[in-house]
N, C-alpha and C positions, 0 to 999 in steps of 0.2 A: 668286135672280138671276142661280143658273147658267147659262150659255147665251146669256142676254139680252144686247141691245146696250147698254153703257153710256151713260148721259142725262147731258148737262152743259150748264149755262148760265153766263150772265153776269150780272152784275148793274154796271150804270154809265152809262159817260158815250160820246157821239159827239161827232166835229166835223166840218165839211166844212174840208179842208184845201186849201191852194193851197202846191204843192212846187215851188221854185226852186233847181236845180244851178246852181253859183256855183264859181269856182276855190275862194273862199276868203270868210269873213263880213266883211264890209265894214266897217272901222272908222270912227269919226266923219266925219263930213264925206265919205267916201270914195263913190264909186259903182263897183259890179260891175255886169257887163249877167250876165244868164243864161243860159247855154248852151243849157237846155233846162225845160221846165216842163207844170204840169199840175194838175188839181184833184180829189181822187176826199173818199169819205166814211174817215175814219182815228180817231184818239183811241184810248186803251187800252184803253176796253170794246169796241169795233168791231172792234181788231187782233185779240184775244183771240177773240172769240165767232167770227172767221170760221178760225184757227186749228181751237180744237177744231170746228168746222162740219168742217175738211178732215181731222182725225182720226177725229172718229167720224161722220160722213155728216151731223148735222146739229148744231145747238146752239140755244136759246133765249137770247136776248138779252134782257131788260128794262132800258128805258132811257127816258129821255125825249129829245123832239123838241122844236122849237119849230115856227113856222108857215107857215114859208115857203119858195119854193122850194127851196133849199138843202136842208132839211128832208125836202122830199118823194125829192128827188133821193138822199139817202142813205139813207132806209131802204129804195128801190128799189133801190139797189147794195149793200145789205146782204143783199137777200132775193137776189140774184142769185148772193151766194155762198154760198146756203144757208143761211143764217142767217134761223130763225123768230124774228120781231120780236114782242115786246110792247110797244110804247110809249105811254104818257100822253103827250100831246099841251101845250106849253107855250103861252101869247098872249104870245109874243116870238120873235126872231128867232133862229135857229141859231145857235149858237157856230163861230166860224171861227179859223181860225188859219194862219198863213204858216211852214213849216217850210224853211231853205235848208240845201240840201243840200253841204257841200265838198267838195273835191278827195282828200279821204282816206274818205268817206263818212260824216261825222260828219255830225250833225241839230241846227242851232241852233232854235228853238220861239216865236214869238211870237203868242199867245192873243187874239182879240178878243170881249169879250162873256162872259155869265154863263156859269158851267160848267152844263152842264143834267142833271140826274141825277133816278133816280127815287125815290119815298119811301115808305114804309111807308101811307101812307093814301091814295096813290094809288088809284085804282079800277084795278089790274090780277092778274093771278090770281095772287098769291104763294102761294098752298097749292100750284100746280103744285110750286114750290122742293123741300117735302120727298118728292117721285118723284126727285130729280135724284142720281144719282154723285157728281160733284163742280159746285161752283159757284164762280168766280172773282170778287169784288168788286172795282170799280174806285172805286166811286163812291157814293151815296145817301145817308141819313138812319141811327139806328140804327133804326128802324121796318124798314127793308129790310134793314139786314143780320141782324136776328135771324128775320126770314123766309128770308134765305138759310142760315142755320145748322141749319136743319132738312133740309140735305143731308147726306148721306153726309160729303164732305170740302168743306169751306171753306178757299179758299186769298184772299187780300187782300193788296193792295200796304199801301205807310205810307201813300201820298199820299190814302186814304180814312181820314187819321186822324181827323178830327172825326165819321165815322159810328163809330169804333171808341172815342173819349174817352167813360166814361161808359155804354159798353151791356151790360158784365157779358157779354160775348160772349168765348168761347176759339176760336182760330181752329186748324185743325189745320196748316197754313203762313202765314205772313208771308213775303213776296217784297220785297226791295230791293234798291237800286242800292249800292253801297258808296262809288261816286264821283260820286253826283247830290247836291247838297245839298240838296236837298230830298223824298229818302228817305232822312235819318241817323234811326237808332233813338232815341227815347225809354228814358231809363238808366230813369225809371221809367214802366210804362206805365199809365196812369190808367184803370183800372176795363176792363180788358179782358188778355187774355194770347193766347199762340201756344205750341201744341206745339212747333213748328218752324219756326225762325227761318233761310233763306238768303239771305244776299248775293252777287249776283254781282259780278263782277271783270272783267268782257268777255273782252279774250286769256287771262290770269290764271285763267279758270276762276270760282274762288267757294269759298263756305264755307257752312257750316251751323251749327247749335246745333239739338239736339235730346234729350230726358230726360237733362242729363248728358254727353249725347257729340256731342263735336266735332269735323268734320273739314274736309276739303275736295273737291273736284271740277274735274276737268279742262274746257276749253273743248272743244269739238267741232271737228274740223277742219273749214275752211273748203273748199269747191266750188271757189273761187278769190278775186280780190281782194275787198275790203270797197267794197261798192258804194252801202251804204244803211243806214245805222244806226237807221233811223227804223222803231220798234215792235218790234225785237229782244228787248226786254225783257220785254216784253210777251206777244207770243211764246213765248218761257222759260218765263213764268207757267201760259201756258194750257197748256204740253204738262207741268211740275208738275203743275197741275190735273187735265190728264189722266191719267196715269200714276198718280197719288196714287188716284184714283177709281176707277180701272178694277183698283185691288186689286196692283199694283207695288210692292216694295221700293224702302226711300230711293235704294237707289243706282241701279236699274234709271229709277226715274220723274226723277231729276235726269239723266241720262246721255240719256231721252227730251228732257228741256226744255233740256239746251246743243244738241243738235241741232237742235228748235225754233226756238232763239234763232240759231246760227250760221245756218242757213237763209235765213233773212229777212235775214241781210247781204249775203247773195250775188246779190240782185238789185234793181234800182229800183222804189220804193214798197211800201207796207208788206203787200201779200197775196203776190206774184208770186213769190217763191222760198218761203214756206212750204210746209214738208213737209207730204204725206198721210199716210194711214194705209198707202197701197203704197209708198209713197216709204220707210217706216220699215218693213214688214215689220210693220204688228200686226195681228192677226187679228180685231181690234173686241170680245175676249172677253174677260173678268173675267179678268186673270191671278191673282188671289191662290185 
């Protein structure tokens, strides 16, 4: 594949998210006024798919959508961001969320409805995943995870634990947040493994463990003050997927990932600050 543009995909979820900027997250019984608000397609899978599209020119997103207007709008928005959508339609409303963005840029999220994810027995072109240089997995079942394993590089979030457990899949990389209670690693992984584990620590960078080697990496410098933390972790994971799938060595891939996470922090909403290949001076060819 020398000289060919690497190809990437995401398997996971999308949510229709209402964003509200507040001075602080209200305490019980308090009323706060939102200074600004908007709504758009988001969720970890969607954020990563758009970041990969910005880095690689396009990205394919295997997902599940509801059957209401929010689902239709979500699909249209993702396509407008350069994402190729492979979606199964569920006979239920699109999952929604409310994200409160405080004065420090931190996000607090409430979700409404069941998480919609693709499954291995859905009528989707799963064989296409074998053509991908890298896949980031945010949600699905064991069948969809095994299909994703056919890619050259497979990266997943620990929030996909339900699909990982008992799958007998070996990930190339697992990404988790060291500060997120829902992303703490299991001491004994039940029926799955990862060659590389990366734990992000916000402004402190992060740590990694791979093949007996442990180390740390620095956070990328910010272009300005933190505006919005929503999606920074999944932008980081998308950057790591792109780097490893393109043949970069680990240090270079982590540097790229950190720059994607930092770019996301510097602008409002999940997409405005995400860097493109031009921003990062990527030539689009495999680095290996």
